[in-house]
N, C-alpha and C positions, 0 to 999 in steps of 0.2 A: 450242456448240449447245444450245438449250433443248428438251427433250423434252416430249412430250405429258403425260406422267406428272408432270413438274415443276410446270407451271402447274395442272394438275387438282388436284394434291395441296395446293398452296398456296391455291387457291380454296377447296377444301373445309375447310381448317383456318381460313380467316378468317371472322369474323363479317361478314356482308355487309348493309350498310344502305342503302336507297333512300330519300331524302327527300322524293320527290314523284311522285305519279301521279293520274290523273283517272278511275280505273276506276269510281268510284262511280255514274257516269252509266250504265254499262253495266248496273248492277244494277236499273235501271228497266225494261229490256227494251223500250224504245219502238221502237226501229228493228229489232233483231234478237234472237232468243233467245240468252241468256247465262246460265250458272251459274259462279259463282266457283269452286265445288268441283270443277269438271269442266274437262277441256281444251277450249276453244273454238276456233273457226275465226275468230272475231272478236277485235279488240283485241290489246293487246301483253301483257296480264297475266291470269292466273288462277292458282289454287293449285298445280295440276300444273307449270305452266311456271315459277312462282317457285321451286319445288323444284329442277326441272331447272337453273334459273340459280344455285342456291345461295344464294338470298336469305333472310336470317333476320329481318330488320326491315324492314317496308314501311309508309311513311306513305301514307295514302289521304286525298286532298283532297276536301273539299266545295266545288264551284266553282259560283257563282251566275252563270248566264247573262245578258248584258245586258238581255233582254227582262223579267227579273224585278227590275231595279234602278230606282229605290231601294225602291219601296213594297212589292213582293212579296218582298224579299230574305229576310226572317226566315221566312216561311211556306215558301220554297222550300228554305231550309236545314233546316229541321225535316222536310220530306218526304224530303231526301236522307240525312239522319241515320237516319231510320226505316228506309229501304231498305238502309243500310249495315248496321244491327243485324240486320236479318233475314237478310242474306246471311252475317254472321258467326256468327250462332247456328246456321246449318246446318252450319257447319264446327267447331263447338265443340271437338271432339276433337282438331283439328289447328291451331287458331288460338286466340291469347290476345290480346284487346283490352288494350293496355297503357293503365293509368290511373295508375300508380305505378312507382317504381323496383322494388319488390317484384315486380310483375306482370312487368316486363321481365326481370329475373334468373331468375324462375321459367320464363319461356317459353324462354329461352336454355338453361337447364339441362334442361328437358324436351323440347327440340328441336321446339318448336312454332313456328309462324310468329307472331312478335310484331308486332302491327298497331297504328299510332297514327293516331286520327282527327284530321284537320287541316282547315282552312278557309283558302281562297284568296280574300282579299278582305274587308274588315271592314265591308261595307255592313249586315249585319244587326245590328251592335253599336251600337245606339242609345244604350245606357247600361250602367253597369257591372252592373246586375242581369241584363240579357240575357247578358252574358258569364258571370256565375255559373250561370245556367240551362243554358247550353251546356256548361259545364265539368261540371255534373251529369250531362249526357247523354253525357260521354266525350271531349269535344273537348280536345286537349292541345297543338295547334300552331295558331297564327293568323298567316297573311299579311296584313298590315295593308291592303294595297291590291291590286288587279289594276291594269290600265293607267290607269283613270280616277281622278277626284277623288271622295273620299268624306268622312265626317265625321270621319275619323281623320287622313288624309294625302292627298297627291296621288301618283298613279302616274306611271310615265315617259311614259305617253301624253299627259299634260297638255302636255309640251314645255317650252320655255325658261321659261315663266311658272310652272312648278311651284313650290309653296310646300313647306313642311316639315310636321311633325307639329302638329296642331291641339292646344288644351288637352285636349280629349276624348282624342285619340290619345296624348298623354303620359299622361294618368290611366290609359288602357286598358293601356298598356305597364307602368306601375308595378303594376297590379292583376294582370296576367298573370305577372309576376315573382313577386308574392306567392303566387299560386295554384300555382305550379309548371308554367306553360305555356311552350312554345317560341315565341318571337317570330321571325317569318319576314320578312325584308325584301326578298324577291323582289318584283320589279315596282315597288318603291318608288323615287320620284325621288331624285336625289342629295341635295338639301337634307334630305328626310326621313331618309335614310340617316345623315347626320351628326348631325341632331337625336336619332336613335335611339341613338346612342353616349352622348349626355349623359343621355338619359332611362333607359336600361336599367341595371339593377343586376345583371344575370345575362347570360351570354353569348347572343347572338342568332345567327341563321343566315341564309343566303340559300339557299333549297332548291333552286332550279334557275336557273343563270346560268352564263355562261363568262367567259373573260378577254378584255376589251375591246381589249387590245393585240394579240390574235391576230385577232380578228373585231370590227370596230367596229360593233357594233349597240347600240342604245339599252338593251337589256335585259342587256347584259354589264357587268361591273364593271371599272373601270380599276385601275391598280396600287395608287394611293393607297387606294382602297375595300377592296381585297383586303388591303392591309397593315394598314389599321384593324381589319378583320374579324379577322385573325389575332392582333392585339394584344390583343384583348378576349376572346380564347378561342372564337371562333366557327368555323364552316365555311361553305364554299360547295360545294353540291351541282352538280357539272358536269352539264349537260344534254345530251341526244343530238339535240336538234332542229337539222337542218342549217343553217337560216339564221342560228342563233346560234353555229355552228361555224366555217362558211366563208362569206365574203362572196359567193361565186356562188349560195349557197342550195343547193348540192350538197355533200355531205360524206361522207367514208369514216371508218373508225375511226382510221386514221393522222392525219386532221385533227383529231380529237378528242383524240387523244394529244398534239398540239401544245400544246393548252390545258393539259394536266396538266404538261407539261414547262415551259412558261413560268412557270407559277405556282410550281412546285417551285424552279426557278432564281432566281426574283426575289423570291419571298415565303417560300416553305418548303413542306414537304409536310403540315405538321400542320393546315393549313387546308383540305385537300383532301378532298372526299367525293363521293358520287353522288346525282344528282337527276334522274332519267331523264326526267320528264315523260311517260312512257308512257301511253297512252290519252287524253292531251291534245294530241297532236301527230299530224298526218296522215301523218308519215313519220319514220323515224329514220335515223341515220347507217348506212351500209352495214357490215354486220358486227355490228350490234346491232339486228337487225330486230324482235326482241322479246326478253322478259326471259330466256327460256331460253338465249340465246347469250352471256349476261354472262361466262362463263369466256374468251371471246375478248378482253375488255378485260383481265384478269388477264395473259393471254399477251402482249399488246401492251406492257402496262407492264414486265413482265420484259424483253422485248426492247429497250425503250428505256432500260434500265439501272437502274431502281428496284430497291432491295433488297427482300427478302422482308418485313421488318419495315415498311418504308415502304408496300408494296403493303397489307398487312394493315390499316394505319391508314387508307389511302385508301379501301379497300372498305367499312370500317365502324368501325375503331377510333376514328377522330377524331369521327365522329358520337356513337358510344357514349359518348365523353368528355363531350360537350355534354348528352346526355340524362341521364346519371348526375349531372351536376352541376345541372341545372335542374329535373327531375321531383322530385316529393316521394315 
């Protein structure tokens, strides 16, 4: 029998990393009032709830809505980055925006929330100079595509006609590797995923996706992709969005745990990580309704037979390995 103290202690001891959320859009306050530093009635994430959930490292994605693509993408990106920095500066005593491995280690040592600025979709990246400008503004992780085609590659939404990385996409990946930026293959069409294996000189990640063998959705990864990801040292952040978890579109925490178990059994535990997609999804799996309930996942992993060391790596250790390898 597993006691409450067992999984709560394990959860507190782990360094917890979440590879993807879309909370930056709440910072604009366009629909409802929101303050990151206070507990809110809207959204899945804020600083108090991250603390309740035991999260130590949180990726914050800049997502460019379709109405701003392609010609307004860079302007929208800059606006979102500005609001990101405004909100983080209000919480500077509790938050460190990570721009180097030194920042990461300092935040963990000082028990501050380590925050990484990421971008979901490469539409703003018209050339390498733009990448360098965004790097100077704090960007440290880039998802090459959303679902559509852009100048770097094709997303999964393009369908069977989807191609791979363009020449610019390959150049962008190589430059990101030089700068020490995380390359994210979430939403990338399969041909682009395999092109990325050839183009990348550092481990890349898939920040939010699940196992296609458990739920056959275009956004999920098949076992060959998961194995290739594991062999090059990357991770997949399993996401809590019900349509990616169960074919019915309704899902519980147990259904999500099926994905962890499948990947652990067929690929290994060293590729497993977390990628909630909180605040980018209209609903989450039952039992993980917001980030404060994350200890429920630790309890579930224990009940499914994962060891303490495996759980610590799943909750954050595996993602930390990638960050410490890639960031400068």
